N, C-alpha and C positions, 0 to 999 in steps of 0.2 A: 715569842708566836705571830705570825701574821694573821690579821686579823682580817677576814674576805669584805666585808661592808668598809676597811678604808677607804679615805680617800683614793686618787687615783694617783695625784705627789701629794705634801704635804714637807715645809720648810720651817723651820720655828728657828730664827734665830742667828740662822744660818753667816756664817762669818768665813772669808779666806784671805789669806796674808800671803802674798810671793814676794819674795824676799822682804826687802822693808818698807815694800808701800802694801797698806790695807786695801783687797779693792774689794770687796765684801763686808760688811757693814751691821748687819743687822737685816738682811732680806726674809720674809716671811709670806709663804705661797700657800694657797689651799686650792688646788686643782679637783672638781667632785666628777666621778665615772658619767659619762657622756658629754662633758664639757668640750664646746669651742674655744679656747684660752689661748688669748695672746699676750704674751710678755714681751710690754712693750717699754723703749726708752731712749734715747739719744746711743749714739755709736759713744762706746767707751761704758756705758751705765754699771757695765754689771751683766749682763743679759746672758751672753755664752758660758762665761764664769760660773755662773749658778747652775745652769743645765748641765755642765761637765760636772758641779758639786754635786748635784740631785740624782745621778746619774752613777755615782759612785767613782767617776773620772780624777777628782782631786784629794787625797786621800789627805791632805792637811786641812780638807773642810772642819769646822769646828760649829757644834748645833746640830738640831735633828731634821733628816732628810730621810725621807721612805717614800716607798711607789708601791701601793696596791697593801700599805703597811709592811713592807720591807726593806726595815736598812739601806743605806746606800753603800756600806761597806758590804750586803749580803745582798745584790740582788740575785744572786742563784734560787736565792727562794723563795722568789718572787711568784705570785701563784698566779700572775698573767705572763700572756705573752708582750715583749713591749720591742718596738722599733726605733731606729733612729737614724734620722741625715742630718747631720752636722755641717761646720763652715771648716773648709773647704769640703766638697765631696768625698776625694777621698778615691776618685776612682782610680783602675790601673789602666793608665795610654797605653800600654802595650797590647790591651785586650781590647773588643767590640763590647759596648754597652750591653747586648746578650749574655757576653761569657762572664761578666762584672756580675751580671745577675745570678747567673746561674751558680759563679763559684758564693758568691754569698749565701745563696739559695745551702749549698753543697757545707762548706762553714759554720751555719749556723743547724744543721740536721734536720732541715723543714723538708715534711714529706708531705705534707697535706695544705690545704689552705689556695691561697691565688697563686695560680701560675706568673710563669716569669714574662710569658706574653700578655695576660691580663694585666701585671701590671706596668708593663710598656705601654697599653693601649692606653690604661686610668691615664696615664700623664701626657697622654699624645706623643709618645717617641717609637711606636711600633715603625717608622718609617727612618727611624736613625739603627736599629737594633745592630746591625752587622758594620755600624761605622765604630774606630777607635774612639776611645777617649779623648785623645789628643786631638780629634776632629769635629769636637761640640763647640757649638760655645757656651760663653760660662752660663746663660740661663739653661741650656739643655740641659749640661751639668746637674746644677743645681737637679731641674724635674727629673734626671735618672738616680738623683741620687735619691729623689723622692718614691720612686718606682723600686729601687732596692728594699729600701724601705718597707714598702706594701707587699711583698713578697711575702705569702703565708699566712698567716692569721693574728697580724698583732690587735690588741687590745689597746695597748696606747701607743699614740705617733709623737715624737717628739722630734721638734725638726728648728734647725737656725738658723735662721732669714733665709727660708726655702722661695720668698716673691722676691729677695733681690737680684737683679740683674735680667728678670725677665719682659720680655714684650707684653704691652696690652692681650695677645692674645694667651700669650705661659699663662698670666696671672689669672685671669680667667679659668683658665681649665683647671688649676689647680685652686683657686678658691672654688671651684661649683665640686670639687672632688671631695675636700675638707667638712663641705658642706653636707655630701651626702651620706661620707663614712660619721660623723656623728647622729644625723637624722635618720638615716636608714639601717646602718649596722651595729651602732650605740656605740662605737669607737672613740675611746678619749684624743685630743687634736690638742697639745701643746706646741704654738708657734711663737721663736721669736718675731721683732720685726723695730725698724722704726720707723715704718710708712704703716701711721695712726690712720689714715684717710683709708688705705686698701683694707685692714681689720677691724674697722668701725664695719664694713658690711658685712662682714663674716662672721664673727666672731663673738660667742654669747657673754664669755667676761672673760675681765683683762686684768694682769696685775703691773703697774706701773714701779718702775725703778730709777732711780735718779742715786747718782756718787755712789752704789753701791746698797742703797737702802732701797728697800720699798716705802712709795708713798701714798699708794692709794692701789685699792685690790674691791672689785664688784662687776656686779653685771653690767654688761654696755647701756644695757635701756634705763637700769635707774641714772645712773652717772649722765648721763645724758640731760634728763630730767631732773636732776639734782640743781647741773649744771645753769639752767637755767639760758633762756634763748638771747642771743647777740641784737646790738639795735645799732646802726650805724646810719652817722645822722651827715651830712652836708648843706650846710650853710654860709650866708656872708656874713652873719653878726654871729659867731661864736660865743660871743661875750654874752649874750643874752640866751643861748641856748642854753650854755652851760648853768647858767642861771636857774633856769628852769629845771635842766637835768640831776643838779648837786638838792633839789629837793624835794622830787618825785620821790614819793613810796613805791619801792620793786625794782629801783634803778639802783644798780653798783659796778665799781669800778671802769666808772668815767675815765675813757683816757684822750688825748688829744694830740692828733699829728697834722702835716702837712702831707697833702699827696696831689702831684701837680699842680701844685699854686694853690689848691685847696685846702681849706681846714676843715678835716675830720672828725668827728664825734665819734666815739666808740664807747657804750657800756652795755653790760651784762643785765638783763630784764626778768622777772618770774614771772608767776600765774597769776599774783596780784596785777600784773600793768596791762592795761585798756591800750593798745597802741593808739587807735583809733582818736580816743582823749589826750592823748600826750601831743600829739600832733598837733591837734586844735590848740595846746595850750602855747606849744613854741609859736605857732602860728601867730598868735593873738599878743605874743611876748616881741615882734616884730624879729623873729631869729632869718626869715630871707632863708626859710627851705628849701633847699637846691632838692634834695635824695632822702628820702625817708626808710632804711630797709630794715627788713626787721629779718634776722638770719639765725637757723636755726642752730643749735650748738653741736658742734664734734669736739672727738677724741681730742682734738690739736687742744680745743679749749680747756677740757677738764686735764690734762696734761699738764699745760702750762700753769692751771689754776694750783694744779697739786704741788708742782714747781716752786712754784711761790711760797706757796705758804708752806716747806718744807723748808724753804732760803730763810723765812721770817723767827721758824721757830729754832733755827739751828743758829740765827742773829742775838736771839734772845739771849 
């Protein structure tokens, strides 16, 4: 029986083997209704496979996969309309953009909700409505696929790399569109991406996959707060500076590298660190500080730490 209060997407212990290769080996995701959720990971990490599995497109997937409480193998029982824009976009190049969307509307039996014209306007492709699919750029093809998914009244929108290949204007159009869909219409949006900085600007929650496993999941704001800020120090006397930073409370993950002939020290700092006081210590120790920059944590930092932690656990 489908539970109407179930999460929009739920996977537990998701595993997929393709031939002799274990592509997914423990993907656990929970997308709540109304989330703008980013599924993150490097190329080949398993993002696309995870999406295809919870959409019921990989029948050999093992583990629990549900959408709005309906098992992936029985999505015809799903109580809410869902829409998908996978990679590649899958447009018929012999048809115009408008015809592709009209065909999707007819095949899906869609009679109510957003029209073809409205969907094209939302993604900024009204001027390309009468162009054939083979006359679109890569980025325009992705936007057309998103428009096709928006026809009707989807309550869950699942998209694979929708921002890939887009120019800056296209990225801004889609980011603002996704934000509006969740905030104003309550649509749940799930998008995969390896562009962490763009996702950080729009997503409320993220799940991170590395080598076919979930390594971290949570609210973006909380993950950034837990990561702590970064510190970048450029100085002539790196040995003296390192000695201070290694002993300082609240300073961790100290790294040293050479950039442009200068020694650069980087570290993470938590909320207990007073940057001004730390700078005074470095100066007093004769570090000859040239630069002292506090850098706000990003999803790149969060992801890199999660990958390091996962690698350490696997090696232990």
